[in-house]
N, C-alpha and C positions, 0 to 999 in steps of 0.2 A: 396587438402584435402577438403572433404565435410564440408560445413560451420558449421553445427551443431556439428560435431566432433571437429572442431577447437574451438567452444565455450566451449565445455566440457574440452578441454585441457587448456583453459584459466581460468577455475574455475567454470563454470556453472554446477549446479547439475542436472538441467532439461532443455530441449530445445523443441521447436516445431515451426512449420511454419503454418501460416494462409494465405489463399488467400484473395485478396481484396474484392471479392464478399460477403464474410461472414460478412462484416461490414456495409451492407446496412441499418441496423436498428440502427446504432450508432447515437448519438445526433448530430444535425447540428453543424458543426465546429469541430467535434471530430472524423471525419473519417480519415483514413490514407491518402486519396487523398486530404483532406483539408490541410494536412501538406506537403506532397510531391505529387504534381499533377500526376507525372508519376509512382506512386507507383503500384507495382504488388504483393507484399507480405509483411507480417509482421513476423519478426523473434522474437519469444518470448523466454524468458529464466528465470530461477529462481536460487537463491542461498538460501540454507536452513539456518534457524536460529538454532544455536546449541541447542541441547536438554537441556543442563545444564542451559541455560538462563531461561527456564520455571520452573526450580526447585527452583531457588532463588526468594525471595520476595524483593530483592534489585532492585528497579526500575532504579537506575543509571547504574547498570551493565547490565540490560536488554536493556536499551537505547544504551549502548555502543555496544552491539551485533547488534542492529538495524543499527547503524551508520556504523559499519564495513561491514555489508551485503550491505548497500547502496553504500559504496565506491567500493566494489567488483563489483557490478552491473554496476556502471558508468565506471569502468576500462574495464570490459568485453565488454560493448556496444561500447566504443570508439575504442577498438581493432577490433571489428567486422566491424565497419564503415570503418576503414582504409583498412581492408582486402578486402571488397567489392569494394571500390574505386580503389584499386590496380588491381582488375579484370575488371575495366572499367565501373562499375555501380555506381549509386547514392545511398546514404544511409544517414539516419539521426537517431540519438539516442534519445530515449525518457527518460527523467530523472526518476529515481526510486522513487522520492519524489516530492518536489515542482518543478515548480510552479503548482498551481491548480487555477481553476476559483472559486473565493470566492463569491458565491451567486449572480453573475452578470447575467449570462445567464441561467445556469442550477443548480448551487449550489454545491460546493465541488466536482468538477470533474476535472480531469487532461486533458491535451491536447489530450491524447489518454488513454482510460481506460485500464490499464495494466492487470487487472484481466480478463476483457472481451477478451483482445487480447490473453492471455494465454489459456482461455477456447476455443476460436476460433481456437487456434493452437493445440487443442487436448490434452493439458496437464492435464486437470481436469475439475471440475464443480464448479459453484458458489453456495455456501451453504446458509443456513438460516441466518448465521452470516454476509452475504454479502462478505465473503472472498472466494478466490479460494481454493478449496480442491483438493489435488493431492493424488494419491495412495501412493506415497513414503513418504510424509511429512504432509499430512492433510492440515491444514491452516498455518503451521509453515514454511513459506518461504517468501522471498521478491522477487519482480518481476522487470524485465526490458524488453525492446523491442527495436528493430531497424526496421524502415520502409525503404524499398528498392525497386528499379525498377528491381532488379535481378529476373529472372524467376525461383524462388524456388518452389519445389514441396510441396504442402500442405499436412499436416498430417491429418489422419482421426480424426473426432470429437470424443470426449469422450462420451460414451453412458450411463454409470451408474449414477443413482441418489441416493447417499447414504442417503441424508436427508429424502427422502420419505420412505426409509426402516428403518430409525433409530427410534426405539420406545421410547427411553428414552429422546431424545431431550436435551442432557446435556448442550448444549450451551445456550438454553433458560433459563434453571434453574440456570446456572452459572452467567448470566449477572446481575451485581448488580443494574443496572438502568432500566431493562426491555426494552432495546432497540431492542431485537430480538423477533419476533413474528412468528406465523405460517403463512403459505401461502406467504412466502417471504416478510413479512412486517418488514422493518428494519429502525429504526430512526437514521439517521446519526448524528444529532445534540446531541441527548441524549448520543450516543456513544462517540462523540468527547469530550464532557465535562468530561466524565469518563476516556477516554483513554489518554487525555492530560489535566490533571487537572490544569496545570499552563500555558496553552496556551493563545492565544490572547483573547478569551472570558473571561478567568480568569483575565487578565490584565484590561479589561474594567470594570469588577465588582470591582476590587481593586480601580481603579480611582473613580468610582461612590461613593464608601464608603468614600474615602478621601474627595471628593468634598462636599458630603452631611453632613460631620461632622460639627456641628453648629458653632464652633468658632475656633480661632487660637489655643487655648490650647488643644481643643479636637483633632484638626488635628495633632498637635505635638504628643499628646498621642497615636494617631492611628499609627503614624510612628515609634513608639518604638516597641521593641520586646514584644510579639511574633507576633503581626499583620503584621509587616513588613517582616516577614519570607516569606509571600506570594510573596512579590516583589522579594526577593532574589531567590526564587524558579523559578520565571518567568525569571530572569536574566540567571539562569542556563539553562532554557529551550531554551532561545534565542541563547545561545552559542553552545549548544550541542544537542538540541532537547529533547523531553521528552516522555517516554512511561510509563503510570501509570497503565494501565489495559490490561491484555491479558487473562482474564478468559475464553472467548470463545475458544481461542487457546489452553489453558491448558486442557479444558474439552473435546474437540473433540477427539473421539476414532480413527478417520481415520489417518493412517500413523504412529501410535505408534507401 
């Protein structure tokens, strides 16, 4: 069975193949051959995020959809790796979320950029929001990839640029912190603070407030409700992750 068809049977909603030469402009250390020296192709795929998740304003339920999609991607990737190895090839799965490089080399990048891999595999284009846009789901999907030395046939690149044709630019207007700009200007850290309000940067701010409280009584007062709610939200984030903002995804007309 053709590998992309097997991925769809395993649950992938979208699939594509990119040849290694399409990653020549990738950041140093983030090329497929940096991960698997014998690599010949990247198999990219996506799992859609259910539409109902964007209709609710309950961030915990939205986060649950994110986590379920990530779990599906990890399962699909591991299955694809085993299938390729059964055929005598090498393959390695790229995680659909962490780990990422936290500001050491390039700042907030994964071992392989999944959105660029998907774009190089012809699945869609990277929009003003910095997200992959596909004809089927717009920006509303999660991505996975497998690097392999199997001689897979590359798919044609996606040619259309929806953002250049979009007059309203709803993602720019919808972003509550102004992280999205024209001419592909996208501020990752502004977005991160809004997208994950109780992530690691929030924890640092919480600790700073606690340390800077002038005396023991003030510190104790600070640890009472409601201030300490920030800490419990962080605890929840550490256990299950946290998605606090998807306004650019909600507003994008592509794929609706």
